C-alpha positions as CSV (number, residue, x, y, z in Angstrom):
1,M,-24.2,33.2,-9.1
2,A,-22.3,32.8,-12.1
3,E,-23.1,30.1,-14.7
4,Q,-21.4,26.8,-13.8
5,L,-18.7,25.4,-16.3
6,K,-18.8,21.9,-17.8
7,T,-17.2,19.4,-15.3
8,R,-18.4,16.1,-16.7
9,V,-16.8,14.1,-18.9
10,M,-16.2,10.7,-20.5
11,I,-12.7,9.4,-20.6
12,Y,-11.2,6.2,-21.5
13,A,-9.1,4.2,-19.0
14,R,-8.0,1.0,-17.4
15,A,-9.8,0.0,-14.1
16,S,-7.9,-0.6,-11.1
17,Y,-9.0,-1.3,-7.7
18,A,-12.4,-1.8,-9.0
19,H,-15.2,-1.2,-6.2
20,I,-18.0,-0.6,-8.7
21,F,-20.6,-3.4,-7.4
22,E,-20.1,-3.0,-3.7
23,P,-19.1,-0.2,-1.9
24,Q,-15.9,-0.3,0.2
25,A,-14.9,2.2,3.1
26,M,-11.4,3.5,2.2
27,N,-10.6,3.9,6.0
28,E,-12.2,2.4,9.4
29,G,-15.0,4.7,10.2
30,D,-15.5,6.0,6.6
31,E,-18.9,6.0,4.8
32,P,-18.5,3.2,2.4
33,K,-18.4,4.4,-1.4
34,Y,-18.1,2.9,-5.0
35,N,-14.8,3.8,-6.0
36,V,-12.0,2.9,-9.0
37,S,-8.6,4.0,-9.8
38,L,-8.7,5.1,-13.6
39,I,-5.5,4.4,-15.4
40,I,-5.0,7.0,-18.3
41,D,-2.0,6.4,-20.9
42,K,0.0,9.5,-21.3
43,N,-0.3,9.4,-24.9
44,D,-4.4,9.7,-24.7
45,E,-4.7,13.4,-25.6
46,K,-8.4,13.1,-25.9
47,S,-9.0,11.9,-22.7
48,L,-6.2,14.0,-20.7
49,N,-7.3,17.2,-22.5
50,S,-11.1,16.4,-21.4
51,I,-9.7,16.0,-17.8
52,K,-7.5,19.1,-17.8
53,K,-10.4,21.4,-19.2
54,A,-13.0,20.0,-16.6
55,V,-10.7,20.5,-13.9
56,E,-10.0,23.9,-14.8
57,N,-13.6,24.4,-15.2
58,A,-14.1,22.9,-11.5
59,K,-11.6,25.4,-10.3
60,Q,-13.5,28.6,-11.7
61,N,-16.7,26.8,-10.5
62,G,-15.0,26.8,-6.9
63,K,-14.0,30.3,-6.5
64,E,-16.7,31.3,-4.3
65,K,-16.0,28.2,-2.2
66,F,-12.4,28.9,-2.1
67,G,-12.9,32.5,-0.8
68,G,-13.0,34.3,-4.1
69,K,-9.8,33.2,-5.7
70,I,-8.3,30.0,-6.6
71,P,-5.6,28.9,-4.3
72,A,-2.0,28.3,-5.5
73,N,-1.5,25.0,-3.7
74,L,-5.0,23.6,-4.8
75,T,-5.1,20.0,-4.8
76,T,-6.2,18.1,-8.0
77,P,-7.1,14.8,-9.0
78,L,-4.7,14.0,-11.9
79,R,-1.8,12.2,-10.6
80,D,1.5,10.7,-12.4
81,G,1.7,7.1,-12.0
82,D,5.7,7.4,-12.9
83,T,6.1,9.2,-9.6
84,D,3.3,8.6,-7.6
85,R,3.1,4.7,-8.3
86,E,6.6,4.2,-9.4
87,D,6.5,0.6,-8.0
88,D,3.2,-0.5,-9.6
89,E,3.9,-1.3,-13.4
90,A,0.2,-0.9,-14.3
91,Y,0.7,2.7,-13.9
92,Q,3.8,3.4,-15.4
93,N,3.8,5.8,-18.6
94,A,0.5,6.7,-17.4
95,Y,-1.7,9.2,-15.3
96,F,-4.5,8.3,-13.0
97,L,-7.5,9.4,-10.9
98,N,-9.2,8.2,-8.6
99,A,-13.0,8.3,-8.8
100,K,-15.7,7.6,-6.1
101,T,-19.6,8.2,-5.5
102,K,-22.1,7.3,-2.7
103,R,-24.6,6.0,-5.8
104,K,-24.0,2.9,-7.2
105,P,-22.7,3.4,-10.9
106,Q,-24.5,1.8,-14.0
107,V,-22.1,-0.5,-15.4
108,L,-22.6,-2.0,-19.0
109,D,-21.0,-4.7,-20.7
110,M,-19.5,-4.7,-24.2
111,D,-22.7,-5.1,-25.9
112,G,-24.4,-2.4,-23.7
113,Q,-26.2,-4.6,-21.5
114,R,-26.3,-3.7,-17.5
115,T,-24.1,-6.1,-15.5
116,D,-23.5,-6.5,-11.8
117,D,-20.9,-9.4,-13.0
118,S,-17.4,-8.7,-11.4
119,D,-15.9,-11.3,-13.7
120,E,-17.0,-9.3,-16.7
121,V,-16.0,-5.7,-15.4
122,Y,-12.9,-6.1,-13.3
123,S,-9.7,-4.5,-12.3
124,G,-7.5,-4.6,-15.4
125,C,-10.3,-4.3,-18.0
126,Y,-10.3,-1.2,-20.2
127,I,-13.6,1.0,-19.7
128,R,-15.3,4.1,-20.7
129,V,-16.3,6.2,-17.8
130,T,-18.0,9.2,-17.0
131,V,-16.6,11.5,-14.2
132,N,-17.3,14.6,-12.9
133,F,-14.9,17.2,-11.2
134,Y,-16.1,19.4,-8.4
135,P,-14.5,21.8,-6.0
136,Y,-14.1,21.1,-2.1
137,A,-13.1,23.1,1.0
138,V,-13.0,21.0,4.2
139,S,-11.1,21.7,7.4
140,G,-8.8,24.1,5.5
141,S,-8.0,21.6,2.8
142,K,-9.0,22.8,-0.6
143,G,-9.4,20.9,-4.0
144,I,-10.8,19.5,-6.9
145,A,-12.3,15.9,-6.4
146,C,-13.3,13.3,-8.9
147,G,-16.8,11.7,-8.8
148,L,-17.7,8.4,-10.6
149,G,-20.3,8.3,-12.9
150,N,-21.4,5.4,-15.3
151,I,-19.3,2.6,-16.6
152,M,-19.2,0.7,-20.2
153,K,-16.4,-2.1,-20.6
154,A,-14.4,-1.1,-23.7
155,K,-12.3,-4.5,-23.9
156,D,-10.6,-7.2,-21.6
157,G,-7.3,-6.5,-20.2
158,E,-4.7,-8.5,-18.2
159,P,-6.5,-8.8,-14.6
160,L,-4.6,-6.7,-12.0
161,S,-3.9,-7.9,-8.3
162,G,-6.9,-8.8,-6.6
163,G,-8.4,-10.4,-9.8
164,G,-7.3,-13.8,-10.6
165,A,-7.0,-15.1,-14.3
166,K,-10.1,-16.2,-16.2
167,A,-10.0,-20.0,-16.3
168,E,-11.1,-20.0,-20.1
169,D,-7.9,-18.3,-20.6
170,E,-5.6,-20.4,-18.5
171,F,-7.2,-23.7,-20.0
172,A,-7.3,-22.3,-23.8
173,D,-5.0,-25.0,-24.9
174,F,-6.8,-28.0,-23.3
175,I,-10.5,-26.7,-24.4
176,D,-11.3,-29.0,-27.1
177,F,-14.6,-30.7,-26.8
178,D,-13.5,-33.3,-29.5
179,A,-10.5,-34.5,-27.9
180,D,-10.1,-37.6,-26.1
181,L,-10.2,-37.1,-22.4
182,D,-7.3,-39.6,-21.7
183,D,-4.9,-37.6,-24.0
184,M,-5.3,-34.3,-22.1
185,F,-3.5,-35.5,-19.0
186,D,-0.4,-37.3,-20.6
């Protein structure tokens, strides 16, 4: 068997549809998995080049699984948000990957501390994430899939649908512990 080429990379992305603390079944009857849609800015050459190289490596690693050669119509995980999600503003001028795993990812906050707080790491925040690309051939369908590794929050972002605004942000103008409460409601 040939040496396996590197398919695990770390990228910078915005989290969307983040189900990273509790697994979710995509369709009725499916096994629940941890998953997240990773939105990558089209100008992030470092992340995009890492992804493209890892996908090419996964294709080479999958030749045996694909019957000795890489199929011309192979499904790959990197998708264009401008065409595949044209009605979703968060995906504009971006590519995206859908990454999933059966194993619960380890999630770190910005200080490098483990967290299970969905208010800390949420859909809309920016993360560093490890992903692994691997070949599959199932029921006549052949392609490269994206496995979810571990996650570290990089910075806050505007929460995306499904996540509400933080109360501290909504009431920032009113948070003044020296203020007279009567003045706050005038």
